[in-house]
VOGU-3710 file (C-alpha; in Angstrom, 3 decimals, decimal comma):
1> xxxxxxxxxx> -23,225/-0,422/-16,708  -20,191/1,820/-16,417  -19,154/2,751/-12,887  -18,320/6,343/-12,092  -15,553/7,484/-9,782  -18,073/9,496/-7,768  -19,820/6,218/-6,873  -16,920/5,567/-4,495  -17,030/8,847/-2,626  -17,942/9,219/1,046
11> xxxxxxxxxx> -17,768/11,883/3,737  -15,157/11,474/6,444  -14,856/13,917/9,361  -11,285/15,193/9,680  -11,084/14,062/13,300  -11,298/10,411/12,202  -8,088/10,612/10,137  -5,333/8,928/12,158  -2,212/11,092/11,949  -0,398/9,140/14,676
21> xxxxxxxxxx> -0,262/5,422/15,471  -1,734/3,883/18,590  0,701/3,164/21,402  0,043/-0,563/20,979  0,472/-1,935/17,421  -2,187/-4,593/17,824  -4,580/-2,333/19,725  -6,630/-1,293/16,693  -10,295/-1,990/16,236  -11,345/-4,441/13,527
31> xxxxxxxxxx> -14,594/-4,242/11,607  -15,500/-7,723/10,352  -17,657/-8,180/7,248  -19,324/-11,494/6,402  -19,845/-11,436/2,648  -22,271/-14,352/2,634  -24,768/-12,817/5,063  -23,859/-9,126/5,041  -23,353/-9,260/8,810  -20,995/-6,681/10,311
41> xxxxxxxxxx> -19,137/-7,248/13,593  -17,046/-4,887/15,703  -13,993/-6,601/17,175  -10,423/-5,902/18,250  -7,540/-6,693/15,896  -5,969/-8,801/18,642  -8,929/-11,194/18,166  -7,974/-11,947/14,556  -6,747/-15,455/15,355  -10,375/-16,374/16,215
51> xxxxxxxxxx> -11,091/-16,362/12,481  -8,289/-18,762/11,496  -7,978/-22,541/11,515  -5,074/-24,884/10,739  -5,969/-24,980/7,031  -5,844/-21,193/6,612  -2,866/-19,270/5,278  -2,122/-15,589/5,855  -0,107/-13,826/3,116  1,802/-10,651/4,053
61> xxxxxxxxxx> 3,899/-8,112/2,159  7,456/-7,879/3,544  8,489/-4,754/1,628  10,526/-2,212/3,604  9,860/1,519/3,397  12,821/3,705/2,489  13,242/7,355/3,559  12,406/8,550/0,059  11,909/12,292/0,681  15,147/14,221/0,149
71> xxxxxxxxxx> 15,955/17,935/-0,032  18,836/19,519/-1,881  21,643/21,027/0,178  20,160/24,516/-0,212  16,627/23,135/0,454  15,318/24,672/-2,766  14,480/21,314/-4,394  12,411/18,477/-2,935  12,866/14,982/-4,351  10,701/11,947/-3,684
81> xxxxxxxxxx> 12,404/8,810/-4,962  9,853/6,621/-6,754  12,256/4,083/-8,259  15,965/3,295/-8,420  16,805/1,411/-11,642  20,354/1,317/-10,297  22,007/2,892/-7,230  23,029/6,046/-9,116  20,014/6,441/-11,403  16,808/7,530/-9,698
91> xxxxxxxxxx> 13,299/8,278/-10,854  11,952/11,131/-8,731  8,989/13,375/-8,231  10,416/16,866/-7,923  9,208/20,215/-6,604  9,318/22,779/-8,047  9,416/21,040/-11,410  10,175/24,197/-13,398  13,646/24,303/-11,854  14,475/20,742/-12,875
101> xxxxxxxxxx> 14,693/20,704/-16,663  16,959/18,330/-18,577  20,588/19,191/-17,841  19,858/20,942/-14,546  21,736/19,716/-11,477  20,961/19,237/-7,808  23,372/18,686/-4,906  22,733/16,286/-2,024  25,627/15,878/0,376  28,764/15,525/-1,731
111> xxxxxxxxxx> 26,869/14,148/-4,725  25,709/16,030/-7,814  22,685/14,761/-9,701  21,819/15,694/-13,280  18,362/15,511/-14,837  18,813/13,242/-17,854  15,161/12,782/-18,850  11,658/14,033/-18,056  9,198/11,136/-18,153  5,609/11,222/-19,432
121> xxxxxxxxxx> 4,271/11,255/-15,863  6,362/14,341/-15,073  8,913/12,479/-12,978  12,616/13,127/-13,558  15,370/10,613/-14,168  18,352/11,873/-12,180  21,847/10,455/-12,624  24,236/10,921/-9,685  28,013/11,215/-9,927  28,368/9,118/-6,764
131> xxxxxxxxxx> 26,278/7,002/-4,418  23,683/8,863/-2,310  22,615/7,200/0,947  18,867/7,768/1,372  19,110/6,739/5,015  21,575/9,552/5,681  19,844/12,281/3,682  16,196/11,235/3,474  13,048/11,157/5,566  9,842/9,162/5,214
141> xxxxxxxxxx> 7,333/10,472/2,675  4,253/10,242/4,881  0,829/10,435/3,210  -0,343/14,019/2,670  -3,481/13,545/4,787  -1,395/13,191/7,957  -0,612/16,880/7,617  2,859/16,624/9,122  6,471/15,666/8,449  7,812/12,344/9,676
151> xxxxxxxxxx> 9,651/12,078/12,984  11,816/9,477/14,722  8,766/7,546/15,971  7,619/6,969/12,391  10,889/5,224/11,529  9,634/2,320/13,627  5,856/2,566/13,395  5,522/3,307/9,672  7,197/-0,048/9,085  5,872/-3,556/9,608
161> xxxxxxxxxx> 7,652/-5,771/12,159  8,431/-8,197/9,303  9,748/-5,619/6,800  12,737/-7,081/4,959  12,974/-6,174/1,257  13,876/-2,484/0,880  12,152/-0,486/-1,832  8,713/0,868/-0,872  7,798/4,534/-0,620  4,647/3,846/1,398
171> xxxxxxxxxx> 3,948/1,170/3,998  1,670/-1,825/3,323  -0,571/-0,452/6,042  -2,735/-3,499/6,760  0,442/-5,178/7,988  1,219/-2,448/10,535  -1,154/-4,011/13,088  0,792/-7,251/13,427  3,190/-8,079/16,242  5,362/-11,193/16,511
181> xxxxxxxxxx> 2,970/-12,501/19,156  -0,032/-12,204/16,829  1,834/-13,840/13,926  2,857/-16,787/16,101  -0,789/-17,840/16,315  -1,474/-17,866/12,542  0,171/-19,833/9,741  1,662/-17,253/7,373  4,005/-16,574/4,489  5,432/-13,557/2,655
191> xxxxxxxxxx> 5,657/-11,999/-0,776  7,019/-8,587/-1,794  5,382/-5,637/-3,531  7,135/-2,275/-3,320  4,330/0,195/-2,649  4,608/3,362/-4,729  3,311/6,894/-4,319  0,456/6,108/-6,722  -1,350/4,251/-3,965  -2,468/7,595/-2,480
201> xxxxxxxxxx> -3,600/9,217/-5,702  -7,356/9,586/-6,203  -8,875/8,531/-9,489  -9,495/11,668/-11,573  -11,199/10,040/-14,550  -14,982/10,381/-14,563  -15,425/6,717/-15,486  -13,217/4,346/-13,515  -12,258/2,244/-16,537  -10,579/5,321/-18,019
211> xxxxxxxxxx> -8,088/5,508/-15,125  -4,424/4,865/-15,959  -3,255/2,526/-13,198  0,231/2,873/-11,719  2,708/-0,012/-11,857  4,579/-1,557/-8,911  7,379/-4,122/-8,678  6,775/-7,474/-6,980  8,378/-10,843/-6,312  7,124/-14,144/-4,943
221> xxxxxxxxxx> 9,284/-17,133/-4,074  8,697/-20,719/-5,175  8,111/-21,725/-1,550  5,448/-19,056/-1,011  3,748/-19,895/-4,310  3,569/-23,585/-3,392  2,186/-22,879/0,069  -0,551/-20,728/-1,457  -1,355/-23,431/-4,022  -1,832/-25,958/-1,214
231> xxxxxxxxxx> -3,812/-23,716/1,145  -7,558/-24,283/1,483  -8,205/-20,656/2,414  -5,938/-17,721/1,517  -6,205/-14,447/3,447  -4,386/-11,543/1,829  -3,076/-8,852/4,154  -3,702/-5,650/2,266  -4,519/-4,583/-1,253  -0,837/-4,945/-2,163
241> xxxxxxxxxx> -0,814/-8,711/-1,583  -4,173/-8,962/-3,329  -2,839/-7,243/-6,443  0,145/-9,605/-6,672  -1,875/-12,767/-6,106  -4,633/-11,835/-8,529  -2,132/-10,713/-11,175  -0,554/-14,148/-11,024  -3,934/-15,862/-10,800  -5,000/-14,338/-14,112
251> xxxxxxxxxx> -1,974/-15,916/-15,789  -2,235/-19,424/-14,367  -4,408/-21,482/-12,018  -1,215/-22,631/-10,306  1,109/-19,995/-8,861  4,855/-20,214/-9,421  7,973/-18,256/-8,503  7,747/-14,902/-10,226  9,279/-11,439/-10,367  8,076/-8,443/-12,344
261> xxxxxxxxxx> 5,649/-5,521/-12,321  1,893/-5,330/-12,035  -0,491/-2,576/-13,053  -3,626/-4,611/-12,394  -6,685/-2,457/-11,679  -9,309/-4,298/-9,654  -12,799/-2,807/-9,476  -16,366/-4,205/-9,259  -16,943/-6,901/-11,822  -13,508/-8,439/-11,284
271> xxxxxxxxxx> -13,472/-12,216/-10,660  -11,043/-13,211/-7,921  -9,014/-16,354/-8,535  -6,708/-16,685/-5,507  -7,738/-14,536/-2,547  -10,514/-15,922/-0,319  -10,417/-13,341/2,484  -8,932/-9,863/2,882  -7,584/-7,822/5,787  -7,333/-4,154/4,884
281> xxxxxxxxxx> -7,352/-0,660/6,355  -9,953/1,987/5,525  -9,148/3,791/2,293  -9,399/7,230/0,712  -12,591/8,209/-1,126  -12,493/7,642/-4,892  -9,203/5,725/-4,648  -8,282/2,554/-6,515  -8,050/0,850/-3,115  -11,675/1,398/-2,106
291> xxxxxxxxxx> -12,600/0,179/-5,593  -10,627/-3,011/-4,981  -12,337/-3,784/-1,670  -15,696/-2,953/-3,295  -14,915/-5,542/-5,959  -14,166/-8,075/-3,232  -17,149/-7,484/-0,936  -19,621/-5,610/-3,147  -19,880/-1,843/-3,392  -23,140/-1,524/-1,465
301> xxxxxxxxxx> -21,856/-3,619/1,441  -18,563/-1,711/1,596  -20,299/1,659/1,556  -22,637/0,456/4,305  -19,629/-0,723/6,340  -17,774/2,576/5,837  -20,854/4,519/6,966  -21,081/2,371/10,085  -17,350/2,771/10,735  -17,732/6,560/10,610
311> xxxxxxxxxx> -20,717/6,409/12,976  -18,743/4,203/15,390  -15,717/6,494/15,332  -13,200/4,160/13,688  -9,787/5,621/12,884  -9,102/5,880/9,133  -6,193/5,449/6,714  -2,576/4,362/7,205  -2,362/4,570/11,005  -6,032/3,744/11,449
321> xxxxxx> -8,155/0,698/12,250  -8,740/-2,260/9,973  -11,402/-4,352/8,268  -11,478/-8,152/7,880  -13,600/-9,314/4,942  -14,601/-12,973/5,243
//
């Protein structure tokens, strides 16, 4: 039977949306779901090592968020960089779009950018006459539900402690809870998926299979692939790692070094090949992310868990609490 987008809706009081991080990275609460029994526990994230043994492997996304939100010198044009095919050719969301037709220019610092193409998704390809340093001119493009602009504190906290490969617009938020001390206690490895702005977009199609899924760039090393192949139990940190691992798992039973793009759309009915357990934050209603976790744990169990999380006052979304699905 076809699933409808409205099947993944839920009510969330505004006061449960976390617009600021906790003072302590690892101080979040952790709702634990046991898929086999349906049992739900309420723990602290700092207890996560209790659920790991020597044979378990944790897989994290080491993408690094760039300050992708940039304004023109006269502040009349807002750009959000969604991709950089090369240092002087950017794909951008722009506002207002009516001012940025093909041939129109925009100035940032000493650089002049020209719109060379309008893509099907409405984004603009902008070619610059010289290098533009996003770190000098940009700020973080925080999710809209935070209701605020980024500040200096976000430069640290909207970034994982293991961030290394620059290119994401949004943080892989399940990884924000980890500290070096927590990671020391769990065997782990890294892959890279550059999280795009599409991760926040709700599904607008009435039937979920009609949704056009966004694509994101990823890479996985030979060493990481081999460690995952040998692991008895693989725990993915976040939907981003899950998408990479299951994309590769559909191609081959044995993972190998790989680099490319994935537009995999995981929703109930999907058969998981690689991921055994999942650590994830709480997601937006009717988003592809809540559909993914519903595929992993079952829609009814996830909706029950979300209802309980609301009743217990869990903090939601990027800076919020987390869920461990066993």
